[in-house]
C-alpha positions in Angstrom: 101.6 97.1 143.3 99.5 94.1 144.1 100.1 91.8 141.1 97.0 89.8 141.9 94.8 92.6 140.8 94.8 93.7 137.2 95.5 97.1 135.6 92.4 98.4 133.8 92.6 100.3 130.5 89.6 102.6 130.5 88.9 103.3 126.8 91.3 101.1 124.9 92.1 103.0 121.7 95.5 103.3 120.1 97.4 104.6 123.2 95.4 102.3 125.5 96.0 99.2 123.5 99.7 99.9 123.1 100.1 100.6 126.8 97.9 97.6 127.8 99.6 95.3 125.4 103.1 96.2 126.6 102.1 95.8 130.2 100.5 92.4 129.4 103.5 91.3 127.4 105.6 92.0 130.5 103.4 89.7 132.6 101.0 92.1 134.1 97.3 91.2 134.3 95.4 93.6 132.1 91.7 94.3 131.4 90.7 96.4 128.4 87.5 98.3 128.2 87.1 98.7 124.5 84.7 99.2 121.6 83.3 96.2 119.8 85.4 96.7 116.7 88.7 96.5 118.7 87.3 93.6 120.7 86.8 91.7 117.4 90.3 92.6 116.2 92.0 91.4 119.4 89.8 88.2 119.5 90.9 87.3 116.0 94.5 88.3 116.1 95.7 88.8 119.6 97.1 92.2 120.6 100.3 93.1 118.8 102.5 96.0 119.9 105.4 97.2 117.9 107.8 100.1 118.1 110.1 102.4 116.1 113.0 100.5 117.7 112.1 97.3 115.8 110.6 95.5 118.8 107.4 93.6 118.5 105.3 91.5 120.9 102.1 89.6 120.6 99.8 88.9 123.5 97.3 86.1 122.8 93.6 87.0 123.3 93.3 84.4 126.1 95.8 86.3 128.2 93.6 89.4 128.2 90.1 90.3 129.4 88.6 92.5 126.7 85.0 93.8 126.9 82.7 96.7 126.3 81.1 96.1 129.7 82.7 98.5 132.4 82.1 95.9 135.1 85.4 94.4 134.0 86.9 97.2 136.1 85.4 95.7 139.3 88.7 94.3 140.7 91.4 96.6 139.2 94.3 98.0 141.2 94.9 100.9 138.8 92.8 102.5 136.1 94.6 104.1 133.1 92.1 106.5 131.5 92.9 106.7 127.8 89.7 108.0 126.2 89.4 111.2 124.2 88.8 114.3 126.3 85.2 114.7 125.3 84.5 111.2 126.8 86.1 111.8 130.2 82.9 112.5 132.1 81.2 109.4 130.8 84.3 107.3 131.7 84.4 108.8 135.1 80.8 107.7 135.7 81.8 104.1 134.6 84.8 104.2 137.0 82.6 105.5 139.9 80.1 102.7 139.4 82.5 99.8 138.8 86.1 100.4 139.9 87.1 99.8 143.5 87.4 102.9 145.6 91.1 102.2 146.4 92.1 102.0 142.7 94.4 104.7 141.5 93.0 106.6 138.5 95.6 107.9 136.1 94.8 110.2 133.2 96.9 109.4 130.1 95.0 111.8 127.9 95.8 114.9 125.8 94.8 118.3 127.2 95.0 120.0 130.6 91.4 119.7 131.9 90.9 116.0 132.4 92.5 115.6 135.8 90.4 118.4 137.4 87.3 116.9 135.8 88.1 113.4 137.0 88.8 114.7 140.6 85.5 116.6 140.6 83.5 113.5 139.4 85.5 111.0 141.5 85.6 112.6 145.0 87.7 110.8 147.5 89.6 108.8 144.9 93.3 109.1 144.1 93.6 110.7 140.7 97.0 111.3 139.1 97.8 113.3 136.0 99.9 111.8 133.3 101.5 112.6 129.9 102.2 110.3 127.0 104.8 111.9 124.7 104.7 109.4 121.9 102.3 108.6 119.0 100.7 105.3 118.4 99.2 104.3 115.1 96.5 101.6 114.7 97.6 99.4 111.9 94.6 97.0 111.9 94.3 93.4 112.8 95.0 94.1 116.5 98.4 95.7 115.8 99.4 99.0 117.5 102.7 100.7 116.5 104.6 103.2 118.6 106.0 105.6 116.0 107.9 108.2 118.1 110.2 108.2 121.1 109.7 109.5 124.7 108.8 108.2 128.1 105.4 108.4 129.9 105.4 110.8 132.9 102.9 110.7 135.7 102.5 112.7 138.9 104.7 111.6 141.8 102.9 110.0 144.7 103.8 108.3 148.0 103.0 104.9 146.5 105.7 105.1 143.9 103.1 104.4 141.2 105.3 105.4 138.3 108.1 102.9 139.1 105.6 100.2 139.9 103.9 100.5 136.5 107.2 100.6 134.5 108.0 97.5 132.5 110.5 96.8 129.7 109.5 98.7 126.6 107.3 101.1 128.6 109.3 103.4 130.9 107.2 105.5 133.2 108.7 108.4 135.1 107.4 110.6 137.9 107.4 114.3 138.3 106.5 116.8 141.0 105.1 119.2 138.4 102.7 117.3 136.2 100.7 120.5 135.5 103.7 122.1 133.9 104.4 118.9 132.0 100.8 118.7 130.7 100.9 122.3 129.5 104.2 121.8 127.8 102.7 118.8 126.0 99.7 120.8 125.0 102.0 123.4 123.3 103.8 120.6 121.4 100.5 119.0 120.5 99.4 122.0 118.6 101.2 120.3 115.7 98.6 117.5 115.8 96.1 119.7 113.9 98.8 120.9 111.4 99.9 117.4 110.7 96.2 116.3 110.3 95.6 119.1 107.8 98.9 118.4 105.8 98.1 114.7 105.0 101.9 113.9 105.0 103.9 111.9 107.5 105.2 113.7 110.6 108.9 113.3 109.7 108.3 114.6 106.2 106.4 117.5 107.6 109.2 118.4 110.0 111.8 118.1 107.3 110.2 121.0 105.4 111.1 124.5 106.7 107.8 126.0 105.6 105.9 123.6 107.8 108.4 124.1 110.7 107.9 127.9 110.4 104.2 127.4 110.6 104.6 125.2 113.6 107.0 127.7 115.2 104.4 130.5 114.8 101.7 128.2 116.2 103.8 127.3 119.2 104.8 130.9 119.9 101.2 131.9 119.9 100.4 129.0 122.3 103.3 129.9 124.6 102.2 133.5 124.8 98.8 132.4 125.9 100.0 129.9 128.4 102.4 132.4 130.0 99.7 135.0 130.2 98.0 132.5 132.6 101.1 132.5 134.8 102.0 128.9 133.8 105.5 127.8 133.2 105.3 124.9 130.7 107.7 122.0 131.0 108.7 120.6 127.6 108.1 116.9 126.9 111.3 116.9 124.7 114.9 117.4 125.9 114.7 121.0 124.6 113.1 123.8 126.7 109.7 125.1 125.4 111.0 128.6 124.7 113.8 127.2 122.5 111.4 125.4 120.2 110.1 128.2 118.0 113.6 129.5 117.0 115.0 126.0 116.6 112.1 125.1 114.3 113.0 128.0 112.1 116.6 126.7 111.5 117.7 125.7 108.0 116.8 122.1 107.1 120.2 120.6 107.6 120.8 122.0 111.0 117.3 121.1 112.2 117.6 117.6 110.9 120.8 117.1 112.9 119.1 118.5 116.0 116.0 116.3 115.6 118.0 113.2 115.1 119.7 113.7 118.4 116.6 114.4 120.5 113.7 112.4 119.0 113.1 109.2 117.0 110.3 109.3 114.4 109.1 106.5 112.1 108.9 107.5 108.5 105.2 106.9 108.4 104.3 108.4 111.8 101.3 110.7 111.8 99.3 112.5 114.5 96.3 111.1 116.2 94.1 113.9 114.8 95.1 112.9 111.3 93.8 109.4 112.1 90.6 110.9 113.6 89.9 112.7 110.3 90.6 109.7 108.2 88.2 107.6 110.3 85.5 110.2 110.4 85.8 110.7 114.2 85.5 113.9 116.1 88.9 115.4 116.9 90.3 117.0 120.1 90.7 120.4 118.6 88.7 122.0 121.4 91.2 120.7 123.9 94.3 121.9 122.0 93.9 125.0 119.9 90.6 125.6 121.6 92.3 126.0 124.9 94.6 128.6 123.4 91.8 130.7 122.0 89.9 130.5 125.3 92.9 131.9 127.1 93.3 134.6 124.4 89.6 135.6 124.9 90.1 135.9 128.6 93.4 137.8 128.4 92.7 140.1 125.5 95.3 138.4 123.3 95.3 137.8 119.6 95.4 134.1 118.5 94.6 134.3 114.7 96.5 131.2 113.7 94.8 129.0 116.4 91.4 130.3 115.2 92.3 129.6 111.6 93.4 126.1 112.4 90.2 125.4 114.4 88.1 126.6 111.5 90.0 124.3 109.0 89.7 121.3 111.3 86.0 121.9 111.8 85.5 122.1 108.0 87.4 118.8 107.5 85.3 117.2 110.2 82.1 118.4 108.5 83.3 117.4 105.0 84.0 113.8 106.2 86.7 113.2 103.5 89.7 112.8 105.7 92.6 115.2 105.6 92.3 118.0 103.1 96.0 117.9 102.3 96.7 121.7 102.7 100.0 123.5 102.3 101.4 125.8 105.0 100.4 128.8 102.9 96.8 127.6 102.7 96.7 127.2 106.4 98.2 130.6 107.0 95.6 132.2 104.7 93.2 134.3 106.7 95.6 134.8 109.6 97.7 137.9 110.1 100.9 136.0 111.1 104.1 137.1 109.5 104.9 135.3 106.3 108.5 134.5 106.3 
């Protein structure tokens, strides 16, 4: 990778700021296309990135180019797209107008539809899919904290982009099956909405068998839909996707031992959808549970739990009061899933 040309973060929210800050801390030139609120935070505090492993780095504001003007992408070597899925088309337009034609465009977004959309809107450009397995929490004052473990995965290419982007504190791996990886992440990400509705930290949620059983049922429903499409999902965790529902139903002690060996989670980690509800932002429910119900409609499947979760998230968005703090039983109400 030509180190004289910067890496552009297109839509620097929580993930984008953590990734951009870690790259900058490792000496890479980084430009961040961000909203005014974040620009002010970084200008006043620098960009601080911390992690569940206890590491913390601060990049001073003068080492970054941060703006809400997409022309800052005019000389980038790589564009990392980190906007919400609903904003992908608008960001593609900005990239088309401002980023060089030879810049690689990498989607580090939730969902499975962003790469096809970027390719449609950016013909002739090199567009790679990616998957970010970890959560990042915005703590304010320019600080972004990585609260769960896992390595970024992007599509393998002849340029060796994954290896060239990797830096200490941000391992990036390549795969020849990014579609399977993204579908596997979507199934795991079905918990984003459950955690958002619970109003409790992720580790606390997963420590309770009632919540895990609910998640197991949600994942089983999602896996059935994905497989009906002829897709073999690749798990973003060390455990195969089809193992997850039965393992989630294990007694607390056994599951806790298993989780401790496969994933690290901060005590206060929460899903990005929980943060969206707290901040009054639109969620990505259409790109998670909404994908499952769309498949169910096409394939003649039942997806009552996904439909129930969508309705509850929509209500929480409309109420504008943050997370409703529901129990697993309240979320199940209205679905015909087996109550265990």
